[in-house]
C-alpha positions as CSV (number, residue, x, y, z in Angstrom):
1,X,135.5,41.3,-130.6
2,X,135.8,42.4,-127.0
3,X,137.7,45.5,-126.1
4,X,139.3,45.8,-122.6
5,X,140.2,49.3,-121.4
6,X,142.9,49.7,-118.9
7,X,143.8,53.0,-117.0
8,X,147.3,54.2,-117.7
9,X,149.0,55.2,-114.4
10,X,150.6,58.7,-114.4
11,X,154.0,58.8,-112.7
12,X,152.6,60.1,-109.4
13,X,154.7,61.4,-106.6
14,X,152.8,61.5,-103.4
15,X,153.7,63.9,-100.5
16,X,155.1,62.5,-97.4
17,X,152.0,64.0,-95.6
18,X,150.6,61.6,-93.0
19,X,146.9,61.8,-93.0
20,X,145.7,58.3,-93.0
21,X,142.6,57.0,-94.8
22,X,140.8,53.8,-94.8
23,X,140.2,52.3,-98.2
24,X,137.3,50.1,-99.4
25,X,139.9,47.3,-99.7
26,X,140.2,47.5,-95.9
27,X,143.9,48.7,-96.2
28,X,145.0,51.8,-94.5
29,X,147.0,54.3,-96.8
30,X,149.1,57.1,-95.5
31,X,147.2,59.6,-97.5
32,X,144.6,59.8,-100.3
33,X,147.4,60.2,-102.9
34,X,148.7,56.8,-101.9
35,X,145.2,55.3,-102.2
36,X,144.8,56.7,-105.6
37,X,148.2,55.3,-106.6
38,X,147.2,51.9,-105.3
39,X,143.9,52.0,-107.1
40,X,145.8,52.6,-110.5
41,X,148.5,50.1,-109.8
42,X,145.9,47.3,-109.2
43,X,143.4,48.4,-111.7
44,X,140.7,48.2,-108.9
45,X,138.2,50.8,-107.8
46,X,139.2,51.7,-104.1
47,X,137.2,54.4,-102.3
48,X,137.9,56.3,-99.1
49,X,135.7,54.6,-96.5
50,X,136.7,57.0,-93.8
51,X,139.5,59.3,-92.6
52,X,141.8,57.7,-90.2
53,X,143.2,54.0,-90.1
54,X,141.1,51.0,-90.9
55,X,140.3,49.1,-87.7
56,X,139.5,45.5,-87.2
57,X,136.8,44.3,-84.7
58,X,135.8,41.0,-83.2
59,X,132.2,40.1,-82.3
60,X,131.7,38.2,-79.1
61,X,128.4,36.8,-78.1
62,X,127.3,35.4,-74.8
63,X,124.8,32.5,-75.2
64,X,123.3,34.3,-78.1
65,X,121.6,37.1,-75.9
66,X,124.2,39.8,-75.9
67,X,127.0,40.7,-78.3
68,X,129.9,43.0,-78.0
69,X,132.2,44.4,-80.5
70,X,135.8,44.6,-79.4
71,X,138.4,46.7,-81.2
72,X,141.3,44.2,-81.8
73,X,143.7,46.4,-84.1
74,X,144.0,49.6,-86.1
75,X,146.5,49.6,-88.9
76,X,148.8,52.6,-88.9
77,X,149.9,53.0,-92.4
78,X,150.0,51.1,-95.8
79,X,151.9,52.3,-98.9
80,X,152.2,50.7,-102.3
C-alpha cells in the first residue's frame, strides 16, 4: 500500500508589503509570504531564487561568434 502525504495549508493572511521575490517557478511574488502560500496551494516546492522580480532575457547570436543577452521583460508582481 502506497501512502501519499499532502501538506495542509494554514489559513495564511499575507501582509500587503511589496517586497518582490523571484520564485524557482519563474513567477514573481509580491513578497515571501505570497510565495509560501502559492507553494502550499500548488503542493509544489518553490524556493526564492532572488530578491526582486523575475526577469526574462533573450539570447541573440551573430554568426555564432558573439552572443548578447538582452533584457526583454521584468514581471512586477504575482499573487495567488
